[in-house]
C-alpha positions as CSV (number, residue, x, y, z in Angstrom):
1,M,92.7,77.1,42.4
2,P,89.7,77.6,40.2
3,T,86.3,76.6,41.7
4,K,85.0,73.2,40.5
5,T,81.2,72.8,40.4
6,V,79.5,69.6,41.3
7,H,75.9,69.6,39.9
8,V,73.1,67.8,41.7
9,A,69.9,67.0,39.8
10,V,66.7,67.9,41.6
11,Y,63.2,66.8,40.8
12,D,59.9,66.0,42.5
13,T,60.0,63.0,45.0
14,L,63.8,63.3,45.3
15,A,65.0,61.1,48.1
16,D,66.5,63.6,50.5
17,W,68.6,61.3,52.6
18,E,70.5,59.7,49.7
19,V,72.6,62.7,48.8
20,G,72.8,64.8,51.9
21,A,76.1,63.3,53.2
22,A,77.7,63.9,49.8
23,T,76.5,67.5,49.1
24,A,77.1,68.8,52.7
25,H,80.7,67.7,52.8
26,I,81.4,68.8,49.2
27,A,80.2,72.2,50.1
28,N,82.0,72.3,53.5
29,G,85.7,72.5,52.8
30,A,87.0,71.9,56.4
31,W,88.8,68.7,55.5
32,H,89.3,69.2,51.8
33,R,92.6,68.6,50.1
34,E,92.2,72.0,48.4
35,P,89.8,74.1,50.6
36,G,87.5,76.4,48.7
37,T,87.8,74.5,45.5
38,F,84.4,72.9,45.2
39,E,80.8,74.2,45.2
40,V,77.4,72.6,44.7
41,K,74.7,73.7,42.3
42,T,71.3,72.2,41.8
43,V,69.9,71.5,38.3
44,G,66.2,71.2,37.5
45,L,64.4,70.2,34.3
46,T,62.9,73.7,34.5
47,S,63.5,76.7,36.9
48,D,60.3,75.8,38.8
49,P,60.7,74.7,42.5
50,I,60.6,71.0,43.1
51,T,59.3,69.1,46.2
52,T,61.4,66.3,47.7
53,I,60.0,63.2,49.2
54,G,60.6,64.8,52.6
55,R,58.4,67.8,51.5
56,M,61.3,70.2,51.2
57,R,61.1,72.7,48.4
58,I,64.2,73.4,46.3
59,I,64.5,76.2,43.7
60,P,67.0,74.9,41.1
61,D,70.1,77.1,40.5
62,M,70.0,76.3,36.8
63,T,68.1,74.3,34.2
64,L,69.2,71.0,32.6
65,A,69.3,72.6,29.1
66,D,72.0,75.0,30.3
67,L,74.2,72.3,31.9
68,D,77.4,71.7,29.9
69,P,79.7,68.8,31.0
70,A,82.7,71.0,30.3
71,D,81.5,73.3,33.2
72,S,81.1,70.5,35.7
73,A,83.3,68.2,37.9
74,M,80.5,65.7,38.4
75,L,76.7,65.1,38.0
76,I,74.9,63.5,41.0
77,L,71.6,61.9,40.4
78,P,69.5,61.1,43.5
79,G,66.8,58.5,43.6
80,A,63.1,59.5,43.1
81,D,59.8,57.7,42.5
82,L,59.8,59.3,39.0
83,W,62.7,57.2,37.8
84,D,60.4,54.2,37.1
85,G,58.7,56.2,34.4
86,D,59.9,58.4,31.6
87,D,59.8,61.8,33.3
88,L,63.4,61.8,34.2
89,N,64.8,60.5,30.9
90,P,66.3,63.9,30.1
91,F,68.6,63.5,33.1
92,A,69.7,60.1,32.0
93,D,70.4,61.5,28.6
94,K,72.5,64.2,30.2
95,A,74.3,61.6,32.2
96,K,75.3,59.9,29.0
97,Q,76.6,63.2,27.6
98,F,78.7,63.6,30.8
99,V,80.2,60.2,30.5
100,D,80.9,60.6,26.8
101,A,82.7,63.8,27.7
102,G,84.8,62.1,30.4
103,V,83.0,63.8,33.3
104,P,81.9,61.4,36.1
105,V,78.3,60.7,37.0
106,A,77.0,59.3,40.3
107,G,73.5,57.7,40.6
108,I,71.9,56.2,43.7
109,C,68.7,54.1,44.1
110,G,66.2,54.8,41.3
111,A,68.8,56.8,39.4
112,T,70.6,53.6,38.7
113,F,67.6,52.5,36.7
114,G,67.9,55.6,34.6
115,L,71.6,55.0,34.0
116,A,70.8,51.4,33.0
117,K,68.2,52.6,30.5
118,A,70.7,55.0,29.0
119,G,73.1,52.1,28.4
120,L,75.7,53.3,30.9
121,L,75.7,50.1,32.9
122,D,75.9,47.6,30.0
123,D,79.6,47.1,30.3
124,R,80.5,48.6,33.8
125,A,80.5,47.1,37.2
126,H,77.6,48.6,39.1
127,T,75.0,48.0,41.8
128,S,71.5,49.1,42.8
129,N,68.8,48.2,45.3
130,V,68.5,44.7,43.9
131,A,69.7,43.1,40.7
132,E,66.1,42.3,39.6
133,Y,65.2,46.0,39.7
134,L,67.6,46.9,36.8
135,V,66.4,43.9,34.7
136,Y,63.2,45.8,34.0
137,S,65.2,48.6,32.4
138,G,65.9,46.4,29.5
139,Y,69.6,46.8,29.8
140,S,72.2,44.2,28.9
141,G,74.6,44.6,31.8
142,A,73.2,42.1,34.4
143,E,76.4,40.1,34.4
144,H,78.3,43.2,35.7
145,Y,76.0,43.6,38.7
146,V,77.9,43.6,42.0
147,E,76.4,42.9,45.5
148,A,77.9,46.0,47.2
149,P,76.6,49.2,48.8
150,A,78.4,51.4,46.2
151,V,80.5,50.7,43.2
152,T,82.7,52.9,41.0
153,D,83.7,51.8,37.5
154,S,85.6,54.5,35.5
155,D,83.3,57.5,35.3
156,V,80.1,55.9,36.7
157,I,79.3,55.6,40.4
158,T,76.2,53.6,41.6
159,A,74.8,52.8,45.0
160,D,71.7,51.4,46.7
161,S,69.3,53.6,48.6
162,M,70.4,52.3,52.0
163,S,74.0,53.5,51.6
164,P,74.3,57.3,51.5
165,F,77.7,57.3,53.3
166,E,79.2,54.7,51.0
167,F,77.8,56.7,48.0
168,A,79.4,59.8,49.4
169,R,82.7,58.0,50.0
170,E,82.9,56.9,46.3
171,I,82.0,60.5,45.2
172,F,84.8,62.0,47.4
173,A,87.3,59.5,46.2
174,R,86.5,60.1,42.5
175,L,86.7,63.9,43.0
176,G,89.9,63.6,44.9
177,L,88.3,65.7,47.6
178,Y,90.2,64.3,50.6
179,E,93.6,62.8,51.3
180,P,93.1,59.0,51.5
181,H,93.7,58.9,55.3
182,V,91.2,61.8,55.8
183,L,88.6,60.0,53.6
184,E,89.0,56.9,55.7
185,A,88.6,58.9,58.9
186,W,85.5,60.6,57.5
187,Y,83.9,57.3,56.8
188,K,84.9,55.9,60.2
189,L,83.2,58.8,62.0
190,F,80.1,59.3,60.0
191,A,79.3,55.8,58.7
192,Q,80.8,53.6,61.4
193,K,80.4,56.0,64.4
194,D,84.0,55.4,65.3
195,P,85.3,58.4,67.4
196,A,88.8,57.6,66.2
197,G,87.8,59.2,62.9
198,Y,87.1,62.5,64.6
199,A,90.6,62.6,66.1
200,V,92.1,62.3,62.6
201,L,89.8,65.0,61.1
202,A,90.4,67.4,64.0
203,E,94.2,67.0,63.7
204,Y,94.0,67.6,59.9
205,E,91.8,70.7,60.3
206,A,94.2,72.1,63.0
207,A,97.2,71.6,60.7
208,E,95.5,73.5,57.9
């Protein structure tokens, strides 16, 4: 099977904890439906290193200008302090290009504000940290806001900052990364700390 690339946007003040569960398990194919099919690449506005909110430095694999939706399986947008301004508008614009091309986008925390500004939440079910936060984006989709940790509507995934595992679960489901029962077991183990999930994952891995 050809390798599918999931692109993760990186920028200063990126909230480390929000995307770690998703990126780690996309890259680790132990329980994948098609092992070795997915890889993760980081995308920066430039090729300069960025510094996350946890003070980790990341050198982007590529620049935003070189990112083509046709070469991607999904674009993931983490939260960051910079989403409240205009600095990250180019990433929101790229997200719109992705959705227009039929390639999914996933945004968490502040990134939902960027998706709202880009008009991507005007007619889709979505969530964020709180409904009032998105109102300041000037968008017209408030009636579609859902009180839930994470929401998927067609090609757009949104989540609040407190729900990295729910965010990851929606991403995995949209990518078709795991068999449904494996995805349920993954969530039981990592999000709910239920050891029953480990037994299912271990059995699946052994069968492979």
